[in-house]
N, CA, C and O atoms as a GROMACS GRO file, in nm:
protein
  500
    1LYS      N    1  10.972 -11.622  -0.460
    1LYS     CA    2  10.998 -11.481  -0.475
    1LYS      C    3  10.984 -11.446  -0.623
    1LYS      O    4  11.044 -11.511  -0.709
    2GLU      N    5  10.904 -11.341  -0.653
    2GLU     CA    6  10.882 -11.303  -0.792
    2GLU      C    7  10.972 -11.184  -0.825
    2GLU      O    8  10.980 -11.088  -0.748
    3THR      N    9  11.038 -11.189  -0.939
    3THR     CA   10  11.123 -11.078  -0.982
    3THR      C   11  11.045 -10.990  -1.077
    3THR      O   12  10.968 -11.038  -1.160
    4ILE      N   13  11.066 -10.861  -1.064
    4ILE     CA   14  10.996 -10.764  -1.148
    4ILE      C   15  11.097 -10.708  -1.248
    4ILE      O   16  11.203 -10.659  -1.209
    5ASN      N   17  11.064 -10.717  -1.375
    5ASN     CA   18  11.149 -10.663  -1.479
    5ASN      C   19  11.098 -10.524  -1.515
    5ASN      O   20  10.985 -10.509  -1.563
    6TYR      N   21  11.180 -10.421  -1.494
    6TYR     CA   22  11.140 -10.284  -1.520
    6TYR      C   23  11.162 -10.242  -1.664
    6TYR      O   24  11.118 -10.134  -1.704
    7PHE      N   25  11.228 -10.322  -1.742
    7PHE     CA   26  11.260 -10.285  -1.879
    7PHE      C   27  11.174 -10.366  -1.975
    7PHE      O   28  11.152 -10.485  -1.952
    8PRO      N   29  11.125 -10.305  -2.082
    8PRO     CA   30  11.047 -10.380  -2.179
    8PRO      C   31  11.138 -10.476  -2.256
    8PRO      O   32  11.259 -10.455  -2.262
    9PRO      N   33  11.080 -10.579  -2.314
    9PRO     CA   34  11.164 -10.672  -2.390
    9PRO      C   35  11.223 -10.603  -2.513
    9PRO      O   36  11.161 -10.514  -2.573
   10ALA      N   37  11.342 -10.645  -2.549
   10ALA     CA   38  11.411 -10.585  -2.664
   10ALA      C   39  11.345 -10.631  -2.793
   10ALA      O   40  11.308 -10.748  -2.808
   11PHE      N   41  11.331 -10.538  -2.885
   11PHE     CA   42  11.275 -10.572  -3.016
   11PHE      C   43  11.389 -10.611  -3.109
   11PHE      O   44  11.500 -10.561  -3.096
   12PRO      N   45  11.361 -10.701  -3.202
   12PRO     CA   46  11.466 -10.737  -3.297
   12PRO      C   47  11.496 -10.619  -3.390
   12PRO      O   48  11.405 -10.546  -3.430
   13VAL      N   49  11.621 -10.601  -3.422
   13VAL     CA   50  11.662 -10.492  -3.508
   13VAL      C   51  11.648 -10.536  -3.652
   13VAL      O   52  11.706 -10.636  -3.695
   14ALA      N   53  11.570 -10.459  -3.728
   14ALA     CA   54  11.549 -10.491  -3.868
   14ALA      C   55  11.643 -10.406  -3.952
   14ALA      O   56  11.664 -10.288  -3.924
   15THR      N   57  11.698 -10.465  -4.052
   15THR     CA   58  11.785 -10.391  -4.144
   15THR      C   59  11.713 -10.376  -4.277
   15THR      O   60  11.652 -10.471  -4.328
   16TYR      N   61  11.722 -10.258  -4.333
   16TYR     CA   62  11.659 -10.230  -4.461
   16TYR      C   63  11.767 -10.190  -4.560
   16TYR      O   64  11.860 -10.117  -4.527
   17GLU      N   65  11.754 -10.239  -4.678
   17GLU     CA   66  11.849 -10.203  -4.783
   17GLU      C   67  11.783 -10.102  -4.875
   17GLU      O   68  11.661 -10.088  -4.877
   18GLN      N   69  11.866 -10.033  -4.952
   18GLN     CA   70  11.816  -9.934  -5.048
   18GLN      C   71  11.732 -10.004  -5.153
   18GLN      O   72  11.776 -10.100  -5.217
   19GLN      N   73  11.611  -9.954  -5.170
   19GLN     CA   74  11.523 -10.014  -5.269
   19GLN      C   75  11.558  -9.958  -5.407
   19GLN      O   76  11.586  -9.839  -5.420
   20PRO      N   77  11.555 -10.039  -5.509
   20PRO     CA   78  11.584  -9.987  -5.643
   20PRO      C   79  11.467  -9.904  -5.694
   20PRO      O   80  11.351  -9.931  -5.662
   21TYR      N   81  11.500  -9.801  -5.774
   21TYR     CA   82  11.395  -9.721  -5.836
   21TYR      C   83  11.323  -9.802  -5.941
   21TYR      O   84  11.385  -9.885  -6.008
   22PRO      N   85  11.194  -9.782  -5.956
   22PRO     CA   86  11.123  -9.855  -6.061
   22PRO      C   87  11.172  -9.809  -6.200
   22PRO      O   88  11.219  -9.697  -6.216
   23SER      N   89  11.160  -9.895  -6.294
   23SER     CA   90  11.209  -9.862  -6.427
   23SER      C   91  11.125  -9.750  -6.487
   23SER      O   92  11.003  -9.748  -6.474
   24GLY      N   93  11.192  -9.658  -6.554
   24GLY     CA   94  11.124  -9.545  -6.617
   24GLY      C   95  11.086  -9.434  -6.520
   24GLY      O   96  11.008  -9.346  -6.557
   25PHE      N   97  11.137  -9.435  -6.397
   25PHE     CA   98  11.101  -9.334  -6.297
   25PHE      C   99  11.176  -9.204  -6.328
   25PHE      O  100  11.296  -9.206  -6.355
   26GLN      N  101  11.104  -9.092  -6.324
   26GLN     CA  102  11.165  -8.961  -6.339
   26GLN      C  103  11.111  -8.869  -6.231
   26GLN      O  104  10.996  -8.880  -6.190
   27TYR      N  105  11.197  -8.778  -6.185
   27TYR     CA  106  11.153  -8.678  -6.090
   27TYR      C  107  11.059  -8.580  -6.160
   27TYR      O  108  11.074  -8.557  -6.280
   28PRO      N  109  10.962  -8.523  -6.089
   28PRO     CA  110  10.875  -8.425  -6.153
   28PRO      C  111  10.955  -8.302  -6.196
   28PRO      O  112  11.047  -8.259  -6.127
   29ALA      N  113  10.919  -8.249  -6.311
   29ALA     CA  114  10.992  -8.134  -6.365
   29ALA      C  115  10.958  -8.008  -6.286
   29ALA      O  116  10.846  -7.989  -6.240
   30HIS      N  117  11.058  -7.923  -6.271
   30HIS     CA  118  11.038  -7.794  -6.206
   30HIS      C  119  10.976  -7.698  -6.306
   30HIS      O  120  11.008  -7.703  -6.425
   31PRO      N  121  10.888  -7.610  -6.260
   31PRO     CA  122  10.831  -7.513  -6.354
   31PRO      C  123  10.939  -7.417  -6.403
   31PRO      O  124  11.030  -7.381  -6.328
   32GLY      N  125  10.929  -7.377  -6.529
   32GLY     CA  126  11.031  -7.290  -6.587
   32GLY      C  127  11.024  -7.149  -6.533
   32GLY      O  128  11.128  -7.086  -6.516
   33ALA      N  129  10.907  -7.097  -6.504
   33ALA     CA  130  10.894  -6.961  -6.454
   33ALA      C  131  10.857  -6.964  -6.307
   33ALA      O  132  10.792  -7.056  -6.259
   34PHE      N  133  10.900  -6.863  -6.238
   34PHE     CA  134  10.864  -6.852  -6.097
   34PHE      C  135  10.812  -6.711  -6.073
   34PHE      O  136  10.845  -6.618  -6.147
   35SER      N  137  10.733  -6.696  -5.971
   35SER     CA  138  10.675  -6.565  -5.942
   35SER      C  139  10.752  -6.499  -5.828
   35SER      O  140  10.798  -6.565  -5.735
   36VAL      N  141  10.764  -6.369  -5.837
   36VAL     CA  142  10.833  -6.291  -5.734
   36VAL      C  143  10.726  -6.233  -5.642
   36VAL      O  144  10.629  -6.174  -5.689
   37PRO      N  145  10.744  -6.248  -5.510
   37PRO     CA  146  10.644  -6.192  -5.418
   37PRO      C  147  10.644  -6.040  -5.427
   37PRO      O  148  10.747  -5.980  -5.460
   38PRO      N  149  10.531  -5.976  -5.397
   38PRO     CA  150  10.525  -5.830  -5.407
   38PRO      C  151  10.612  -5.764  -5.300
   38PRO      O  152  10.637  -5.820  -5.194
   39THR      N  153  10.658  -5.645  -5.331
   39THR     CA  154  10.743  -5.570  -5.240
   39THR      C  155  10.658  -5.513  -5.128
   39THR      O  156  10.550  -5.457  -5.152
   40VAL      N  157  10.706  -5.527  -5.005
   40VAL     CA  158  10.637  -5.474  -4.888
   40VAL      C  159  10.719  -5.357  -4.836
   40VAL      O  160  10.839  -5.371  -4.810
   41VAL      N  161  10.657  -5.243  -4.820
   41VAL     CA  162  10.725  -5.125  -4.771
   41VAL      C  163  10.679  -5.099  -4.628
   41VAL      O  164  10.560  -5.086  -4.602
   42LEU      N  165  10.774  -5.093  -4.536
   42LEU     CA  166  10.744  -5.067  -4.396
   42LEU      C  167  10.787  -4.926  -4.360
   42LEU      O  168  10.896  -4.882  -4.398
   43THR      N  169  10.704  -4.855  -4.290
   43THR     CA  170  10.739  -4.721  -4.244
   43THR      C  171  10.742  -4.721  -4.092
   43THR      O  172  10.678  -4.804  -4.027
   44ARG      N  173  10.817  -4.628  -4.038
   44ARG     CA  174  10.829  -4.619  -3.893
   44ARG      C  175  10.739  -4.511  -3.836
   44ARG      O  176  10.772  -4.453  -3.732
   45ALA      N  177  10.630  -4.482  -3.899
   45ALA     CA  178  10.538  -4.381  -3.848
   45ALA      C  179  10.456  -4.440  -3.733
   45ALA      O  180  10.405  -4.551  -3.745
   46PRO      N  181  10.444  -4.367  -3.624
   46PRO     CA  182  10.365  -4.421  -3.512
   46PRO      C  183  10.216  -4.419  -3.546
   46PRO      O  184  10.170  -4.336  -3.624
   47LEU      N  185  10.145  -4.509  -3.487
   47LEU     CA  186  10.001  -4.512  -3.505
   47LEU      C  187   9.939  -4.396  -3.428
   47LEU      O  188   9.986  -4.361  -3.320
   48GLN      N  189   9.835  -4.337  -3.483
   48GLN     CA  190   9.776  -4.220  -3.420
   48GLN      C  191   9.710  -4.256  -3.286
   48GLN      O  192   9.743  -4.196  -3.184
   49ASP      N  193   9.620  -4.350  -3.286
   49ASP     CA  194   9.554  -4.392  -3.164
   49ASP      C  195   9.512  -4.539  -3.180
   49ASP      O  196   9.395  -4.566  -3.204
   50PRO      N  197   9.606  -4.633  -3.166
   50PRO     CA  198   9.573  -4.772  -3.194
   50PRO      C  199   9.483  -4.838  -3.090
   50PRO      O  200   9.424  -4.942  -3.117
   51VAL      N  201   9.472  -4.779  -2.972
   51VAL     CA  202   9.389  -4.838  -2.868
   51VAL      C  203   9.248  -4.784  -2.883
   51VAL      O  204   9.227  -4.663  -2.886
   52ASN      N  205   9.150  -4.874  -2.893
   52ASN     CA  206   9.012  -4.830  -2.906
   52ASN      C  207   8.961  -4.789  -2.769
   52ASN      O  208   8.960  -4.868  -2.675
   53ASN      N  209   8.917  -4.664  -2.758
   53ASN     CA  210   8.870  -4.615  -2.628
   53ASN      C  211   8.718  -4.619  -2.616
   53ASN      O  212   8.665  -4.585  -2.510
   54TYR      N  213   8.646  -4.658  -2.720
   54TYR     CA  214   8.501  -4.672  -2.718
   54TYR      C  215   8.430  -4.544  -2.677
   54TYR      O  216   8.330  -4.547  -2.606
   55MET      N  217   8.483  -4.431  -2.723
   55MET     CA  218   8.424  -4.302  -2.688
   55MET      C  219   8.283  -4.288  -2.747
   55MET      O  220   8.194  -4.232  -2.682
   56CYS      N  221   8.261  -4.338  -2.869
   56CYS     CA  222   8.128  -4.329  -2.931
   56CYS      C  223   8.024  -4.404  -2.848
   56CYS      O  224   7.914  -4.355  -2.826
   57TYR      N  225   8.061  -4.524  -2.800
   57TYR     CA  226   7.968  -4.600  -2.717
   57TYR      C  227   7.942  -4.528  -2.584
   57TYR      O  228   7.831  -4.533  -2.531
   58SER      N  229   8.043  -4.462  -2.533
   58SER     CA  230   8.025  -4.388  -2.407
   58SER      C  231   7.928  -4.272  -2.425
   58SER      O  232   7.842  -4.250  -2.340
   59ILE      N  233   7.942  -4.199  -2.535
   59ILE     CA  234   7.851  -4.088  -2.562
   59ILE      C  235   7.709  -4.139  -2.583
   59ILE      O  236   7.613  -4.082  -2.531
   60PHE      N  237   7.696  -4.247  -2.659
   60PHE     CA  238   7.564  -4.306  -2.682
   60PHE      C  239   7.500  -4.350  -2.550
   60PHE      O  240   7.381  -4.326  -2.528
   61THR      N  241   7.578  -4.413  -2.463
   61THR     CA  242   7.526  -4.458  -2.334
   61THR      C  243   7.484  -4.339  -2.248
   61THR      O  244   7.382  -4.345  -2.180
   62THR      N  245   7.562  -4.231  -2.252
   62THR     CA  246   7.528  -4.113  -2.173
   62THR      C  247   7.398  -4.050  -2.221
   62THR      O  248   7.315  -4.011  -2.139
   63ILE      N  249   7.379  -4.039  -2.351
   63ILE     CA  250   7.262  -3.970  -2.405
   63ILE      C  251   7.136  -4.057  -2.400
   63ILE      O  252   7.031  -4.012  -2.356
   64PHE      N  253   7.148  -4.182  -2.444
   64PHE     CA  254   7.028  -4.263  -2.466
   64PHE      C  255   7.001  -4.370  -2.361
   64PHE      O  256   6.889  -4.422  -2.356
   65CYS      N  257   7.095  -4.404  -2.278
   65CYS     CA  258   7.073  -4.516  -2.186
   65CYS      C  259   7.067  -4.468  -2.042
   65CYS      O  260   6.961  -4.428  -1.993
   66CYS      N  261   7.179  -4.473  -1.976
   66CYS     CA  262   7.182  -4.446  -1.832
   66CYS      C  263   7.287  -4.339  -1.806
   66CYS      O  264   7.405  -4.359  -1.835
   67LEU      N  265   7.245  -4.227  -1.752
   67LEU     CA  266   7.335  -4.115  -1.731
   67LEU      C  267   7.452  -4.148  -1.638
   67LEU      O  268   7.565  -4.114  -1.673
   68PRO      N  269   7.433  -4.212  -1.521
   68PRO     CA  270   7.549  -4.242  -1.435
   68PRO      C  271   7.650  -4.335  -1.502
   68PRO      O  272   7.771  -4.312  -1.494
   69PHE      N  273   7.600  -4.442  -1.568
   69PHE     CA  274   7.694  -4.531  -1.636
   69PHE      C  275   7.761  -4.463  -1.755
   69PHE      O  276   7.877  -4.490  -1.784
   70GLY      N  277   7.688  -4.375  -1.822
   70GLY     CA  278   7.746  -4.302  -1.935
   70GLY      C  279   7.856  -4.209  -1.891
   70GLY      O  280   7.959  -4.198  -1.959
   71ILE      N  281   7.836  -4.141  -1.778
   71ILE     CA  282   7.942  -4.052  -1.727
   71ILE      C  283   8.064  -4.132  -1.687
   71ILE      O  284   8.177  -4.092  -1.716
   72ALA      N  285   8.043  -4.246  -1.622
   72ALA     CA  286   8.157  -4.332  -1.586
   72ALA      C  287   8.228  -4.382  -1.712
   72ALA      O  288   8.350  -4.389  -1.716
   73ALA      N  289   8.150  -4.416  -1.816
   73ALA     CA  290   8.211  -4.463  -1.940
   73ALA      C  291   8.291  -4.352  -2.007
   73ALA      O  292   8.398  -4.378  -2.061
   74LEU      N  293   8.240  -4.228  -2.004
   74LEU     CA  294   8.315  -4.116  -2.061
   74LEU      C  295   8.446  -4.092  -1.988
   74LEU      O  296   8.549  -4.067  -2.050
   75ILE      N  297   8.442  -4.101  -1.856
   75ILE     CA  298   8.564  -4.081  -1.777
   75ILE      C  299   8.668  -4.188  -1.811
   75ILE      O  300   8.785  -4.156  -1.831
   76HIS      N  301   8.625  -4.312  -1.818
   76HIS     CA  302   8.720  -4.420  -1.848
   76HIS      C  303   8.768  -4.417  -1.993
   76HIS      O  304   8.882  -4.452  -2.021
   77SER      N  305   8.681  -4.376  -2.085
   77SER     CA  306   8.724  -4.363  -2.224
   77SER      C  307   8.831  -4.256  -2.239
   77SER      O  308   8.928  -4.274  -2.312
   78ASN      N  309   8.812  -4.146  -2.169
   78ASN     CA  310   8.912  -4.040  -2.173
   78ASN      C  311   9.041  -4.085  -2.105
   78ASN      O  312   9.150  -4.048  -2.149
   79ALA      N  313   9.030  -4.164  -1.999
   79ALA     CA  314   9.149  -4.214  -1.930
   79ALA      C  315   9.231  -4.305  -2.020
   79ALA      O  316   9.354  -4.305  -2.012
   80VAL      N  317   9.166  -4.382  -2.105
   80VAL     CA  318   9.238  -4.471  -2.197
   80VAL      C  319   9.325  -4.389  -2.292
   80VAL      O  320   9.442  -4.422  -2.315
   81SER      N  321   9.268  -4.281  -2.347
   81SER     CA  322   9.344  -4.196  -2.438
   81SER      C  323   9.461  -4.130  -2.367
   81SER      O  324   9.572  -4.124  -2.421
   82LEU      N  325   9.436  -4.081  -2.245
   82LEU     CA  326   9.543  -4.015  -2.170
   82LEU      C  327   9.654  -4.114  -2.132
   82LEU      O  328   9.772  -4.081  -2.140
   83LEU      N  329   9.615  -4.235  -2.092
   83LEU     CA  330   9.716  -4.335  -2.056
   83LEU      C  331   9.796  -4.380  -2.177
   83LEU      O  332   9.915  -4.410  -2.166
   84TRP      N  333   9.732  -4.387  -2.294
   84TRP     CA  334   9.806  -4.423  -2.416
   84TRP      C  335   9.911  -4.316  -2.446
   84TRP      O  336  10.025  -4.350  -2.479
   85TYR      N  337   9.874  -4.190  -2.434
   85TYR     CA  338   9.970  -4.082  -2.456
   85TYR      C  339  10.080  -4.087  -2.351
   85TYR      O  340  10.198  -4.069  -2.384
   86LEU      N  341  10.045  -4.111  -2.226
   86LEU     CA  342  10.143  -4.118  -2.118
   86LEU      C  343  10.243  -4.230  -2.139
   86LEU      O  344  10.363  -4.211  -2.118
   87THR      N  345  10.196  -4.348  -2.180
   87THR     CA  346  10.288  -4.459  -2.203
   87THR      C  347  10.380  -4.430  -2.320
   87THR      O  348  10.496  -4.471  -2.319
   88THR      N  349  10.331  -4.361  -2.423
   88THR     CA  350  10.418  -4.325  -2.535
   88THR      C  351  10.529  -4.232  -2.490
   88THR      O  352  10.645  -4.251  -2.526
   89VAL      N  353  10.494  -4.131  -2.410
   89VAL     CA  354  10.595  -4.037  -2.360
   89VAL      C  355  10.693  -4.109  -2.268
   89VAL      O  356  10.814  -4.087  -2.279
   90LEU      N  357  10.644  -4.193  -2.179
   90LEU     CA  358  10.734  -4.265  -2.088
   90LEU      C  359  10.826  -4.361  -2.162
   90LEU      O  360  10.941  -4.378  -2.123
   91ASN      N  361  10.778  -4.423  -2.269
   91ASN     CA  362  10.864  -4.510  -2.348
   91ASN      C  363  10.978  -4.431  -2.410
   91ASN      O  364  11.092  -4.478  -2.413
   92HIS      N  365  10.950  -4.310  -2.459
   92HIS     CA  366  11.056  -4.228  -2.516
   92HIS      C  367  11.157  -4.185  -2.410
   92HIS      O  368  11.277  -4.179  -2.436
   93ILE      N  369  11.109  -4.155  -2.290
   93ILE     CA  370  11.199  -4.117  -2.182
   93ILE      C  371  11.289  -4.234  -2.142
   93ILE      O  372  11.409  -4.217  -2.120
   94VAL      N  373  11.231  -4.353  -2.133
   94VAL     CA  374  11.311  -4.472  -2.098
   94VAL      C  375  11.417  -4.500  -2.204
   94VAL      O  376  11.530  -4.536  -2.170
   95ILE      N  377  11.382  -4.484  -2.330
   95ILE     CA  378  11.480  -4.506  -2.437
   95ILE      C  379  11.593  -4.405  -2.426
   95ILE      O  380  11.709  -4.441  -2.444
   96LEU      N  381  11.561  -4.278  -2.398
   96LEU     CA  382  11.664  -4.175  -2.383
   96LEU      C  383  11.755  -4.206  -2.265
   96LEU      O  384  11.877  -4.197  -2.278
   97VAL      N  385  11.699  -4.243  -2.151
   97VAL     CA  386  11.781  -4.275  -2.034
   97VAL      C  387  11.868  -4.397  -2.061
   97VAL      O  388  11.985  -4.399  -2.022
   98PHE      N  389  11.813  -4.499  -2.126
   98PHE     CA  390  11.892  -4.618  -2.160
   98PHE      C  391  12.006  -4.582  -2.253
   98PHE      O  392  12.117  -4.633  -2.236
   99ALA      N  393  11.981  -4.496  -2.351
   99ALA     CA  394  12.088  -4.455  -2.443
   99ALA      C  395  12.197  -4.378  -2.370
   99ALA      O  396  12.315  -4.400  -2.395
  100ILE      N  397  12.158  -4.289  -2.279
  100ILE     CA  398  12.258  -4.212  -2.203
  100ILE      C  399  12.339  -4.304  -2.114
  100ILE      O  400  12.462  -4.292  -2.107
  101LEU      N  401  12.273  -4.397  -2.045
  101LEU     CA  402  12.346  -4.489  -1.957
  101LEU      C  403  12.439  -4.581  -2.037
  101LEU      O  404  12.551  -4.609  -1.994
  102THR      N  405  12.394  -4.628  -2.151
  102THR     CA  406  12.478  -4.714  -2.234
  102THR      C  407  12.600  -4.637  -2.282
  102THR      O  408  12.712  -4.690  -2.280
  103PHE      N  409  12.580  -4.514  -2.327
  103PHE     CA  410  12.693  -4.433  -2.373
  103PHE      C  411  12.786  -4.403  -2.257
  103PHE      O  412  12.908  -4.400  -2.276
  104GLU      N  413  12.732  -4.379  -2.139
  104GLU     CA  414  12.813  -4.349  -2.021
  104GLU      C  415  12.895  -4.470  -1.978
  104GLU      O  416  13.007  -4.456  -1.929
  105ILE      N  417  12.839  -4.590  -1.995
  105ILE     CA  418  12.914  -4.711  -1.959
  105ILE      C  419  13.032  -4.730  -2.054
  105ILE      O  420  13.142  -4.766  -2.010
  106HIS      N  421  13.011  -4.706  -2.183
  106HIS     CA  422  13.119  -4.726  -2.280
  106HIS      C  423  13.221  -4.613  -2.276
  106HIS      O  424  13.340  -4.638  -2.298
  107TYR      N  425  13.179  -4.491  -2.250
  107TYR     CA  426  13.268  -4.375  -2.243
  107TYR      C  427  13.242  -4.303  -2.112
  107TYR      O  428  13.165  -4.207  -2.109
  108PRO      N  429  13.307  -4.347  -2.002
  108PRO     CA  430  13.279  -4.286  -1.871
  108PRO      C  431  13.318  -4.138  -1.869
  108PRO      O  432  13.416  -4.098  -1.932
  109GLY      N  433  13.242  -4.059  -1.799
  109GLY     CA  434  13.268  -3.917  -1.784
  109GLY      C  435  13.220  -3.834  -1.901
  109GLY      O  436  13.256  -3.717  -1.912
  110THR      N  437  13.141  -3.892  -1.989
  110THR     CA  438  13.095  -3.819  -2.107
  110THR      C  439  12.984  -3.721  -2.072
  110THR      O  440  12.982  -3.610  -2.126
  111PHE      N  441  12.894  -3.760  -1.985
  111PHE     CA  442  12.782  -3.675  -1.949
  111PHE      C  443  12.799  -3.624  -1.807
  111PHE      O  444  12.837  -3.698  -1.716
  112GLN      N  445  12.770  -3.496  -1.788
  112GLN     CA  446  12.761  -3.439  -1.654
  112GLN      C  447  12.615  -3.407  -1.631
  112GLN      O  448  12.560  -3.315  -1.691
  113ILE      N  449  12.553  -3.484  -1.544
  113ILE     CA  450  12.408  -3.472  -1.525
  113ILE      C  451  12.381  -3.398  -1.395
  113ILE      O  452  12.426  -3.439  -1.288
  114SER      N  453  12.306  -3.288  -1.406
  114SER     CA  454  12.260  -3.216  -1.289
  114SER      C  455  12.108  -3.228  -1.284
  114SER      O  456  12.048  -3.276  -1.380
  115PRO      N  457  12.045  -3.186  -1.175
  115PRO     CA  458  11.899  -3.201  -1.168
  115PRO      C  459  11.824  -3.123  -1.276
  115PRO      O  460  11.710  -3.158  -1.306
  116THR      N  461  11.883  -3.020  -1.334
  116THR     CA  462  11.810  -2.939  -1.431
  116THR      C  463  11.856  -2.955  -1.575
  116THR      O  464  11.780  -2.924  -1.666
  117GLU      N  465  11.978  -3.004  -1.599
  117GLU     CA  466  12.027  -3.013  -1.736
  117GLU      C  467  12.132  -3.122  -1.751
  117GLU      O  468  12.187  -3.171  -1.653
  118ILE      N  469  12.158  -3.157  -1.875
  118ILE     CA  470  12.258  -3.260  -1.908
  118ILE      C  471  12.362  -3.195  -1.999
  118ILE      O  472  12.327  -3.138  -2.103
  119HIS      N  473  12.489  -3.204  -1.961
  119HIS     CA  474  12.597  -3.152  -2.044
  119HIS      C  475  12.670  -3.268  -2.110
  119HIS      O  476  12.702  -3.368  -2.045
  120PHE      N  477  12.695  -3.253  -2.240
  120PHE     CA  478  12.766  -3.355  -2.316
  120PHE      C  479  12.910  -3.309  -2.335
  120PHE      O  480  12.934  -3.199  -2.384
  121ILE      N  481  13.004  -3.393  -2.297
  121ILE     CA  482  13.145  -3.366  -2.315
  121ILE      C  483  13.199  -3.463  -2.418
  121ILE      O  484  13.181  -3.584  -2.405
  122LYS      N  485  13.263  -3.411  -2.522
  122LYS     CA  486  13.314  -3.495  -2.630
  122LYS      C  487  13.422  -3.589  -2.574
  122LYS      O  488  13.519  -3.542  -2.515
  123PRO      N  489  13.404  -3.721  -2.592
  123PRO     CA  490  13.504  -3.813  -2.539
  123PRO      C  491  13.632  -3.812  -2.621
  123PRO      O  492  13.630  -3.794  -2.743
  124GLU      N  493  13.743  -3.831  -2.551
  124GLU     CA  494  13.872  -3.840  -2.619
  124GLU      C  495  13.900  -3.988  -2.648
  124GLU      O  496  13.914  -4.068  -2.556
  125LEU      N  497  13.906  -4.022  -2.772
  125LEU     CA  498  13.925  -4.163  -2.810
  125LEU      C  499  14.071  -4.194  -2.828
  125LEU      O  500  14.106  -4.307  -2.860
   0.00000   0.00000   0.00000
């Protein structure tokens, strides 16, 4: 009967001692002057139209290449711009709803919401 060993053989443990520094060894000197990175200014202005809708290529295709494909390209290029605007508006609506719900959770009864308007009632702390 042959026995199978599932574990690898143990390696001998080697011990290392601290090696002495060579004579006359010095650490490299640090430079005396250092440079300051330039200041970066960030603004919260939204981008005007960051999504490329390829409208110029659509117009070129309509005029100089193939009229049916050019018309389809114009329709889809316009749809890209409209969808970008729609997503921006929907993002603002979601942020507003999230803010109202968060405020309502922390201060219940603060908002009276009807289908046409929202009334804010000052919470008593």
